[in-house]
C-alpha positions in Angstrom: 0.0 0.0 0.0 1.5 3.3 -1.0 1.0 6.5 0.9 1.3 10.1 -0.2 2.7 12.9 1.8 0.4 15.6 2.8 1.0 18.8 0.8 2.9 21.5 2.8 1.4 25.0 2.9 3.0 27.4 0.4 5.7 29.3 2.2 6.0 33.1 2.0 8.2 35.9 3.2 6.6 37.0 6.4 8.4 40.3 6.6 7.5 41.2 3.0 3.9 40.3 3.7 3.8 42.4 6.8 5.2 45.4 4.9 2.4 45.0 2.3 -0.1 45.0 5.1 1.5 48.1 6.7 1.3 50.0 3.4 -2.4 49.0 3.0 -3.5 50.1 6.5 -1.4 53.2 6.1 -3.1 54.2 2.8 -6.7 53.1 3.5 -7.0 53.0 7.3 -8.2 50.1 9.4 -11.8 50.2 8.3 -11.0 50.8 4.6 -8.8 47.7 4.4 -10.5 44.4 4.0 -9.2 40.9 4.6 -9.5 40.4 0.8 -7.4 43.4 0.2 -4.8 42.2 2.6 -4.5 38.7 1.2 -4.3 40.0 -2.4 -1.5 42.4 -1.5 0.3 40.0 0.7 0.1 37.1 -1.8 -1.4 34.6 0.6 -4.7 32.9 1.2 -7.1 33.8 4.1 -6.2 30.6 6.0 -2.5 31.5 5.6 -3.1 35.0 6.9 -5.0 33.7 9.9 -2.4 31.0 10.6 0.5 33.5 10.4 -0.9 36.7 11.8 -4.2 35.9 13.5 -7.3 37.9 12.6 -7.3 41.4 11.0 -7.2 43.1 14.4 -4.2 41.1 15.6 -2.4 41.8 12.3 -3.1 45.5 12.7 -1.6 45.4 16.2 1.6 43.9 14.7 1.6 46.4 11.9 1.4 49.3 14.4 4.3 47.9 16.5 6.4 47.4 13.4 5.6 50.9 12.2 6.8 52.4 15.5 10.1 50.6 15.2 10.7 51.4 11.6 8.9 54.2 9.8 8.0 56.0 13.0 11.3 55.5 14.8 12.7 58.9 13.7 10.9 60.7 16.4 12.5 59.0 19.4 15.8 58.8 17.6 15.9 62.5 17.0 15.0 63.3 20.6 17.4 60.7 22.1 20.4 61.3 19.9 20.7 65.1 20.2 22.2 66.4 23.4 20.6 69.8 23.0 16.8 69.6 23.5 16.0 72.3 21.0 18.1 70.6 18.3 16.3 67.4 19.0 12.9 68.8 18.6 14.0 70.7 15.5 15.4 67.5 14.0 12.3 65.6 14.8 10.1 68.1 12.9 12.4 68.3 10.0 12.6 64.5 9.7 8.8 64.3 9.9 8.7 66.6 6.9 10.9 64.2 5.0 9.3 61.0 6.3 5.7 62.1 5.7 6.4 62.9 2.1 8.7 60.1 1.1 7.7 58.5 -2.2 8.2 54.9 -1.2 5.2 54.7 1.1 1.9 56.5 1.7 2.0 60.1 2.9 1.6 61.1 6.5 1.7 59.1 9.7 -0.1 55.7 10.1 -0.6 56.3 13.8 -2.4 59.6 13.1 -4.5 58.6 10.0 -5.2 54.8 10.3 -8.4 55.3 12.4 -9.5 58.8 11.3 -12.8 57.1 10.3 -14.2 54.4 12.5 -17.5 52.8 13.5 -18.7 51.7 16.9 -17.4 48.2 16.0 -13.9 49.4 15.6 -13.8 52.1 18.2 -11.2 50.2 20.1 -8.8 50.6 17.2 -9.2 54.4 17.4 -8.8 54.3 21.2 -5.6 52.4 20.9 -4.1 54.8 18.4 -5.3 57.7 20.5 -3.5 56.3 23.5 -0.3 56.1 21.5 -0.6 59.7 20.5 -1.4 60.8 24.1 1.7 58.9 25.2 3.8 60.9 22.7 2.5 64.1 24.1 3.4 62.9 27.6 6.9 62.0 26.4 7.3 65.4 24.9 6.2 67.0 28.1 8.6 65.0 30.2 11.5 65.8 27.8 10.6 69.5 27.8 10.4 69.6 31.6 13.9 68.2 31.8 15.0 70.8 29.2 13.6 73.5 31.4 15.3 72.1 34.5 18.6 72.0 32.5 18.3 75.6 31.4 17.5 74.8 27.7 14.1 76.4 28.1 12.9 79.6 29.7 12.0 79.1 33.3 8.5 80.4 32.7 7.9 78.0 29.8 4.6 76.1 29.9 5.9 72.6 29.1 2.4 71.1 28.8 1.3 73.7 26.3 4.5 73.3 24.4 4.2 69.5 24.3 0.7 69.8 22.9 1.9 72.4 20.4 4.6 70.1 19.0 2.2 67.2 18.8 -0.3 69.5 16.9 2.5 70.5 14.5 3.4 66.8 13.9 -0.3 65.9 13.3 -0.9 68.9 11.1 2.2 68.1 9.0 0.9 64.5 8.5 -2.4 65.8 7.2 -0.8 68.4 5.0 1.4 65.7 3.5 -1.6 63.6 2.7 -3.2 66.7 1.1 -0.2 67.1 -1.2 2.3 69.4 0.6 5.8 68.9 -0.6 8.9 68.0 1.5 10.3 71.5 1.2 7.0 73.1 2.2 6.9 71.0 5.3 10.5 71.6 6.1 9.9 75.3 6.1 6.8 74.8 8.3 9.0 72.8 10.7 11.6 75.6 10.8 8.8 78.2 11.5 7.4 76.0 14.2 10.7 76.2 16.2 10.3 79.9 16.5 7.9 79.1 19.4 10.7 77.6 21.5 10.9 79.8 24.7 14.6 80.7 24.8 16.2 81.1 28.2 17.5 84.4 29.2 21.1 84.9 28.4 
């Protein structure tokens, strides 16, 4: 009696598939991206998607984590790598202008735009992304407070207001990029935004 080996599932490049999912969610948002869209772009079947990534929501969670460590990593890198706080924030805004308009991926920031439109069924997605944006503001505030203590900001500087301001500039640049603003336009915007930095007294 002869036996036949059970066929093995077609292998695929998981990282390449995850990148395709990232680009789709980035371009169309969570609600605007269907499982059919994902499997077509990733080149896999629905069973393979579920086996490798779980459901759509779980896949999106992985996409968001990957985004933060890749496309979105410039923010923390700029703030961590510059010893001068003002230089760090200026670099962050300038690199946002470049990143948000890069031609090799959708415009803007996935964390800002992926849940701009949502239904009650997907409100948790919007809440999770909002929590990430709120955490960024909190991080800005903590960094600015240290900058004030270290003499890089005026003593009377309102670090909470300044943190919200920088977050608003970042979010506005993301939307402007999606509306067609060029890299140079946003770099000039970033430079103007730094005029709000409360310089310490000499």
